C-alpha positions, 0 to 999 in steps of 0.5 A: 625514222622517216621524219629524219630521212630527208635530213640526210638522204633522198626520201622515198615514201614506200620506196626502197629506203622506207621498205628497208627501214621496216625490213630492219626494224620489224620484218613481220610488218612487211609483205614483199609479195604485196608490192606491185607496180601500181603501188610504187610506179605512181610515186615514180619509184624505179631503179634504186628507189624501187621497193623491190631493191629493199633489204635488211642490210640497207635498212640497218645502214640507213637507220645507223646513219640517221641515228648518227646524224640526229645524235650529232645535231643533239650534241651540237644543240646541247653545246650551245 
């Protein structure tokens, strides 16, 4: 999903969005205790982009938005 993330939302490599994606898709691959300031402050992630703000619900909603966007783009391309 990260390849499509920037199509409809402000991307944030290893920030709240991408961490939320993974929490939703496969929580076992996310170690929230490994997140440290040094891991994300170099990216400038703070506030809403802080990966500590990630959640399964946010991931589910974002993935649904991305899928809906991709489906609409595919439908549009097929209609040509």
